[in-house]
Jmol script that loads the backbone (N, CA, C; Angstrom):
load data "model"
ATOM      1  N   MET A   1     -19.514 -20.462  25.884  1.00  0.00           N
ATOM      2  CA  MET A   1     -20.361 -19.424  25.345  1.00  0.00           C
ATOM      3  C   MET A   1     -20.796 -18.490  26.457  1.00  0.00           C
ATOM      4  N   GLY A   2     -20.650 -17.220  26.257  1.00  0.00           N
ATOM      5  CA  GLY A   2     -21.093 -16.254  27.237  1.00  0.00           C
ATOM      6  C   GLY A   2     -20.243 -16.228  28.488  1.00  0.00           C
ATOM      7  N   ASP A   3     -18.994 -16.635  28.368  1.00  0.00           N
ATOM      8  CA  ASP A   3     -18.104 -16.662  29.521  1.00  0.00           C
ATOM      9  C   ASP A   3     -17.813 -15.229  29.961  1.00  0.00           C
ATOM     10  N   SER A   4     -17.940 -14.951  31.252  1.00  0.00           N
ATOM     11  CA  SER A   4     -17.754 -13.589  31.748  1.00  0.00           C
ATOM     12  C   SER A   4     -16.303 -13.142  31.631  1.00  0.00           C
ATOM     13  N   ALA A   5     -15.348 -14.068  31.711  1.00  0.00           N
ATOM     14  CA  ALA A   5     -13.940 -13.711  31.567  1.00  0.00           C
ATOM     15  C   ALA A   5     -13.659 -13.228  30.150  1.00  0.00           C
ATOM     16  N   GLU A   6     -14.361 -13.825  29.184  1.00  0.00           N
ATOM     17  CA  GLU A   6     -14.174 -13.409  27.793  1.00  0.00           C
ATOM     18  C   GLU A   6     -14.708 -11.997  27.578  1.00  0.00           C
ATOM     19  N   LYS A   7     -15.826 -11.657  28.202  1.00  0.00           N
ATOM     20  CA  LYS A   7     -16.400 -10.320  28.074  1.00  0.00           C
ATOM     21  C   LYS A   7     -15.521  -9.276  28.754  1.00  0.00           C
ATOM     22  N   GLN A   8     -14.806  -9.648  29.788  1.00  0.00           N
ATOM     23  CA  GLN A   8     -13.935  -8.734  30.511  1.00  0.00           C
ATOM     24  C   GLN A   8     -12.724  -8.341  29.659  1.00  0.00           C
ATOM     25  N   ALA A   9     -12.310  -9.182  28.734  1.00  0.00           N
ATOM     26  CA  ALA A   9     -11.108  -8.922  27.939  1.00  0.00           C
ATOM     27  C   ALA A   9     -11.320  -7.799  26.928  1.00  0.00           C
ATOM     28  N   HIS A  10     -12.529  -7.630  26.433  1.00  0.00           N
ATOM     29  CA  HIS A  10     -12.780  -6.637  25.390  1.00  0.00           C
ATOM     30  C   HIS A  10     -12.570  -5.194  25.847  1.00  0.00           C
ATOM     31  N   PRO A  11     -13.023  -4.763  27.007  1.00  0.00           N
ATOM     32  CA  PRO A  11     -12.752  -3.378  27.409  1.00  0.00           C
ATOM     33  C   PRO A  11     -11.257  -3.080  27.507  1.00  0.00           C
ATOM     34  N   GLY A  12     -10.468  -4.039  27.952  1.00  0.00           N
ATOM     35  CA  GLY A  12      -9.025  -3.835  28.013  1.00  0.00           C
ATOM     36  C   GLY A  12      -8.426  -3.683  26.634  1.00  0.00           C
ATOM     37  N   PHE A  13      -8.949  -4.431  25.706  1.00  0.00           N
ATOM     38  CA  PHE A  13      -8.456  -4.357  24.327  1.00  0.00           C
ATOM     39  C   PHE A  13      -8.708  -2.968  23.753  1.00  0.00           C
ATOM     40  N   PHE A  14      -9.931  -2.467  23.930  1.00  0.00           N
ATOM     41  CA  PHE A  14     -10.279  -1.168  23.361  1.00  0.00           C
ATOM     42  C   PHE A  14      -9.548  -0.027  24.063  1.00  0.00           C
ATOM     43  N   LYS A  15      -9.309  -0.154  25.352  1.00  0.00           N
ATOM     44  CA  LYS A  15      -8.528   0.859  26.057  1.00  0.00           C
ATOM     45  C   LYS A  15      -7.088   0.875  25.536  1.00  0.00           C
ATOM     46  N   GLY A  16      -6.548  -0.308  25.310  1.00  0.00           N
ATOM     47  CA  GLY A  16      -5.196  -0.408  24.766  1.00  0.00           C
ATOM     48  C   GLY A  16      -5.109   0.161  23.365  1.00  0.00           C
ATOM     49  N   MET A  17      -6.143  -0.119  22.568  1.00  0.00           N
ATOM     50  CA  MET A  17      -6.162   0.382  21.199  1.00  0.00           C
ATOM     51  C   MET A  17      -6.249   1.916  21.209  1.00  0.00           C
ATOM     52  N   LYS A  18      -7.058   2.475  22.104  1.00  0.00           N
ATOM     53  CA  LYS A  18      -7.179   3.927  22.203  1.00  0.00           C
ATOM     54  C   LYS A  18      -5.849   4.549  22.620  1.00  0.00           C
ATOM     55  N   ALA A  19      -5.149   3.905  23.545  1.00  0.00           N
ATOM     56  CA  ALA A  19      -3.850   4.405  23.991  1.00  0.00           C
ATOM     57  C   ALA A  19      -2.837   4.371  22.857  1.00  0.00           C
ATOM     58  N   GLU A  20      -2.867   3.329  22.039  1.00  0.00           N
ATOM     59  CA  GLU A  20      -1.933   3.230  20.912  1.00  0.00           C
ATOM     60  C   GLU A  20      -2.242   4.289  19.852  1.00  0.00           C
ATOM     61  N   PHE A  21      -3.513   4.581  19.616  1.00  0.00           N
ATOM     62  CA  PHE A  21      -3.872   5.611  18.642  1.00  0.00           C
ATOM     63  C   PHE A  21      -3.386   6.982  19.087  1.00  0.00           C
ATOM     64  N   LYS A  22      -3.347   7.216  20.392  1.00  0.00           N
ATOM     65  CA  LYS A  22      -2.853   8.498  20.888  1.00  0.00           C
ATOM     66  C   LYS A  22      -1.352   8.644  20.660  1.00  0.00           C
ATOM     67  N   LYS A  23      -0.630   7.536  20.507  1.00  0.00           N
ATOM     68  CA  LYS A  23       0.814   7.564  20.301  1.00  0.00           C
ATOM     69  C   LYS A  23       1.193   7.848  18.844  1.00  0.00           C
ATOM     70  N   ILE A  24       0.247   7.729  17.944  1.00  0.00           N
ATOM     71  CA  ILE A  24       0.531   7.905  16.523  1.00  0.00           C
ATOM     72  C   ILE A  24       0.881   9.360  16.248  1.00  0.00           C
ATOM     73  N   SER A  25       1.970   9.575  15.521  1.00  0.00           N
ATOM     74  CA  SER A  25       2.306  10.936  15.088  1.00  0.00           C
ATOM     75  C   SER A  25       1.964  11.034  13.603  1.00  0.00           C
ATOM     76  N   TRP A  26       0.883  11.732  13.305  1.00  0.00           N
ATOM     77  CA  TRP A  26       0.410  11.849  11.944  1.00  0.00           C
ATOM     78  C   TRP A  26       1.263  12.864  11.192  1.00  0.00           C
ATOM     79  N   PRO A  27       1.547  12.631   9.920  1.00  0.00           N
ATOM     80  CA  PRO A  27       2.345  13.589   9.141  1.00  0.00           C
ATOM     81  C   PRO A  27       1.549  14.868   8.892  1.00  0.00           C
ATOM     82  N   ASP A  28       2.264  15.958   8.729  1.00  0.00           N
ATOM     83  CA  ASP A  28       1.580  17.211   8.441  1.00  0.00           C
ATOM     84  C   ASP A  28       1.152  17.247   6.971  1.00  0.00           C
ATOM     85  N   ARG A  29       0.431  18.294   6.618  1.00  0.00           N
ATOM     86  CA  ARG A  29      -0.140  18.405   5.273  1.00  0.00           C
ATOM     87  C   ARG A  29       0.941  18.415   4.193  1.00  0.00           C
ATOM     88  N   GLN A  30       2.032  19.119   4.435  1.00  0.00           N
ATOM     89  CA  GLN A  30       3.097  19.229   3.431  1.00  0.00           C
ATOM     90  C   GLN A  30       3.788  17.884   3.205  1.00  0.00           C
ATOM     91  N   ALA A  31       4.048  17.134   4.272  1.00  0.00           N
ATOM     92  CA  ALA A  31       4.683  15.823   4.129  1.00  0.00           C
ATOM     93  C   ALA A  31       3.762  14.860   3.388  1.00  0.00           C
ATOM     94  N   THR A  32       2.477  14.926   3.697  1.00  0.00           N
ATOM     95  CA  THR A  32       1.514  14.069   3.004  1.00  0.00           C
ATOM     96  C   THR A  32       1.462  14.393   1.517  1.00  0.00           C
ATOM     97  N   LEU A  33       1.492  15.672   1.186  1.00  0.00           N
ATOM     98  CA  LEU A  33       1.466  16.088  -0.219  1.00  0.00           C
ATOM     99  C   LEU A  33       2.716  15.599  -0.951  1.00  0.00           C
ATOM    100  N   LYS A  34       3.884  15.762  -0.345  1.00  0.00           N
ATOM    101  CA  LYS A  34       5.128  15.315  -0.967  1.00  0.00           C
ATOM    102  C   LYS A  34       5.129  13.808  -1.186  1.00  0.00           C
ATOM    103  N   GLN A  35       4.676  13.053  -0.197  1.00  0.00           N
ATOM    104  CA  GLN A  35       4.656  11.596  -0.322  1.00  0.00           C
ATOM    105  C   GLN A  35       3.647  11.157  -1.378  1.00  0.00           C
ATOM    106  N   SER A  36       2.513  11.840  -1.454  1.00  0.00           N
ATOM    107  CA  SER A  36       1.506  11.502  -2.468  1.00  0.00           C
ATOM    108  C   SER A  36       2.035  11.761  -3.871  1.00  0.00           C
ATOM    109  N   ILE A  37       2.725  12.880  -4.050  1.00  0.00           N
ATOM    110  CA  ILE A  37       3.310  13.192  -5.366  1.00  0.00           C
ATOM    111  C   ILE A  37       4.369  12.153  -5.721  1.00  0.00           C
ATOM    112  N   ALA A  38       5.164  11.752  -4.740  1.00  0.00           N
ATOM    113  CA  ALA A  38       6.196  10.739  -4.995  1.00  0.00           C
ATOM    114  C   ALA A  38       5.557   9.422  -5.431  1.00  0.00           C
ATOM    115  N   VAL A  39       4.470   9.037  -4.799  1.00  0.00           N
ATOM    116  CA  VAL A  39       3.790   7.788  -5.161  1.00  0.00           C
ATOM    117  C   VAL A  39       3.255   7.864  -6.591  1.00  0.00           C
ATOM    118  N   VAL A  40       2.652   8.984  -6.951  1.00  0.00           N
ATOM    119  CA  VAL A  40       2.097   9.128  -8.302  1.00  0.00           C
ATOM    120  C   VAL A  40       3.211   9.100  -9.350  1.00  0.00           C
ATOM    121  N   VAL A  41       4.299   9.832  -9.098  1.00  0.00           N
ATOM    122  CA  VAL A  41       5.409   9.876 -10.054  1.00  0.00           C
ATOM    123  C   VAL A  41       6.044   8.495 -10.216  1.00  0.00           C
ATOM    124  N   ILE A  42       6.291   7.821  -9.122  1.00  0.00           N
ATOM    125  CA  ILE A  42       6.898   6.482  -9.197  1.00  0.00           C
ATOM    126  C   ILE A  42       5.967   5.510  -9.918  1.00  0.00           C
ATOM    127  N   SER A  43       4.665   5.625  -9.663  1.00  0.00           N
ATOM    128  CA  SER A  43       3.703   4.744 -10.344  1.00  0.00           C
ATOM    129  C   SER A  43       3.727   4.978 -11.853  1.00  0.00           C
ATOM    130  N   ILE A  44       3.807   6.232 -12.267  1.00  0.00           N
ATOM    131  CA  ILE A  44       3.857   6.531 -13.702  1.00  0.00           C
ATOM    132  C   ILE A  44       5.142   5.996 -14.319  1.00  0.00           C
ATOM    133  N   VAL A  45       6.267   6.201 -13.646  1.00  0.00           N
ATOM    134  CA  VAL A  45       7.555   5.720 -14.165  1.00  0.00           C
ATOM    135  C   VAL A  45       7.548   4.196 -14.280  1.00  0.00           C
ATOM    136  N   VAL A  46       7.079   3.509 -13.256  1.00  0.00           N
ATOM    137  CA  VAL A  46       7.025   2.042 -13.304  1.00  0.00           C
ATOM    138  C   VAL A  46       6.071   1.584 -14.401  1.00  0.00           C
ATOM    139  N   GLY A  47       4.950   2.280 -14.576  1.00  0.00           N
ATOM    140  CA  GLY A  47       4.013   1.942 -15.654  1.00  0.00           C
ATOM    141  C   GLY A  47       4.655   2.076 -17.027  1.00  0.00           C
ATOM    142  N   ILE A  48       5.443   3.134 -17.209  1.00  0.00           N
ATOM    143  CA  ILE A  48       6.136   3.327 -18.492  1.00  0.00           C
ATOM    144  C   ILE A  48       7.166   2.225 -18.715  1.00  0.00           C
ATOM    145  N   ILE A  49       7.909   1.872 -17.673  1.00  0.00           N
ATOM    146  CA  ILE A  49       8.911   0.799 -17.790  1.00  0.00           C
ATOM    147  C   ILE A  49       8.237  -0.521 -18.148  1.00  0.00           C
ATOM    148  N   ILE A  50       7.123  -0.824 -17.500  1.00  0.00           N
ATOM    149  CA  ILE A  50       6.401  -2.070 -17.803  1.00  0.00           C
ATOM    150  C   ILE A  50       5.877  -2.046 -19.232  1.00  0.00           C
ATOM    151  N   ALA A  51       5.380  -0.892 -19.697  1.00  0.00           N
ATOM    152  CA  ALA A  51       4.877  -0.791 -21.072  1.00  0.00           C
ATOM    153  C   ALA A  51       5.998  -1.012 -22.083  1.00  0.00           C
ATOM    154  N   ILE A  52       7.180  -0.465 -21.805  1.00  0.00           N
ATOM    155  CA  ILE A  52       8.326  -0.661 -22.709  1.00  0.00           C
ATOM    156  C   ILE A  52       8.737  -2.130 -22.748  1.00  0.00           C
ATOM    157  N   ILE A  53       8.823  -2.751 -21.583  1.00  0.00           N
ATOM    158  CA  ILE A  53       9.181  -4.178 -21.526  1.00  0.00           C
ATOM    159  C   ILE A  53       8.141  -5.011 -22.264  1.00  0.00           C
ATOM    160  N   ASP A  54       6.868  -4.680 -22.094  1.00  0.00           N
ATOM    161  CA  ASP A  54       5.793  -5.404 -22.778  1.00  0.00           C
ATOM    162  C   ASP A  54       5.922  -5.267 -24.286  1.00  0.00           C
ATOM    163  N   TYR A  55       6.223  -4.062 -24.741  1.00  0.00           N
ATOM    164  CA  TYR A  55       6.375  -3.844 -26.177  1.00  0.00           C
ATOM    165  C   TYR A  55       7.553  -4.636 -26.731  1.00  0.00           C
ATOM    166  N   VAL A  56       8.679  -4.635 -26.024  1.00  0.00           N
ATOM    167  CA  VAL A  56       9.861  -5.364 -26.482  1.00  0.00           C
ATOM    168  C   VAL A  56       9.582  -6.861 -26.516  1.00  0.00           C
ATOM    169  N   VAL A  57       8.951  -7.381 -25.486  1.00  0.00           N
ATOM    170  CA  VAL A  57       8.651  -8.825 -25.445  1.00  0.00           C
ATOM    171  C   VAL A  57       7.655  -9.182 -26.548  1.00  0.00           C
ATOM    172  N   LYS A  58       6.648  -8.330 -26.751  1.00  0.00           N
ATOM    173  CA  LYS A  58       5.672  -8.587 -27.814  1.00  0.00           C
ATOM    174  C   LYS A  58       6.351  -8.595 -29.179  1.00  0.00           C
ATOM    175  N   TYR A  59       7.235  -7.651 -29.405  1.00  0.00           N
ATOM    176  CA  TYR A  59       7.970  -7.602 -30.673  1.00  0.00           C
ATOM    177  C   TYR A  59       8.835  -8.855 -30.815  1.00  0.00           C
ATOM    178  N   GLY A  60       9.503  -9.263 -29.747  1.00  0.00           N
ATOM    179  CA  GLY A  60      10.338 -10.463 -29.796  1.00  0.00           C
ATOM    180  C   GLY A  60       9.548 -11.718 -30.086  1.00  0.00           C
ATOM    181  N   VAL A  61       8.393 -11.860 -29.448  1.00  0.00           N
ATOM    182  CA  VAL A  61       7.560 -13.040 -29.675  1.00  0.00           C
ATOM    183  C   VAL A  61       7.034 -13.042 -31.108  1.00  0.00           C
ATOM    184  N   ASN A  62       6.579 -11.891 -31.588  1.00  0.00           N
ATOM    185  CA  ASN A  62       6.105 -11.818 -32.977  1.00  0.00           C
ATOM    186  C   ASN A  62       7.215 -12.135 -33.963  1.00  0.00           C
ATOM    187  N   PHE A  63       8.430 -11.684 -33.696  1.00  0.00           N
ATOM    188  CA  PHE A  63       9.561 -11.979 -34.560  1.00  0.00           C
ATOM    189  C   PHE A  63       9.862 -13.476 -34.566  1.00  0.00           C
ATOM    190  N   LEU A  64       9.859 -14.094 -33.382  1.00  0.00           N
ATOM    191  CA  LEU A  64      10.161 -15.526 -33.301  1.00  0.00           C
ATOM    192  C   LEU A  64       9.069 -16.384 -33.935  1.00  0.00           C
ATOM    193  N   THR A  65       7.827 -15.996 -33.807  1.00  0.00           N
ATOM    194  CA  THR A  65       6.738 -16.788 -34.384  1.00  0.00           C
ATOM    195  C   THR A  65       6.605 -16.595 -35.900  1.00  0.00           C
ATOM    196  N   SER A  66       7.198 -15.523 -36.431  1.00  0.00           N
ATOM    197  CA  SER A  66       7.096 -15.302 -37.882  1.00  0.00           C
ATOM    198  C   SER A  66       8.207 -16.002 -38.648  1.00  0.00           C
ATOM    199  N   ILE A  67       9.143 -16.584 -37.938  1.00  0.00           N
ATOM    200  CA  ILE A  67      10.274 -17.256 -38.608  1.00  0.00           C
ATOM    201  C   ILE A  67       9.815 -18.535 -39.259  1.00  0.00           C
TER     202      ILE A  67
END
end "model"
wireframe off; spacefill off
backbone 0.3
color backbone group
């Protein structure tokens, strides 16, 4: 507890983290907009596919249980 070697490690960690953040190349506004639109469109398409599968399975189960 309270080991001085342990306290010495933290400044190195934060310096390293700051150096890594400087290396990040952030996307520009247009790339971010395109990627966001792609995520929304894909989410809607997958949601529709899941809804169709759910409807088909529900219809199948109702058909089998009514026999």
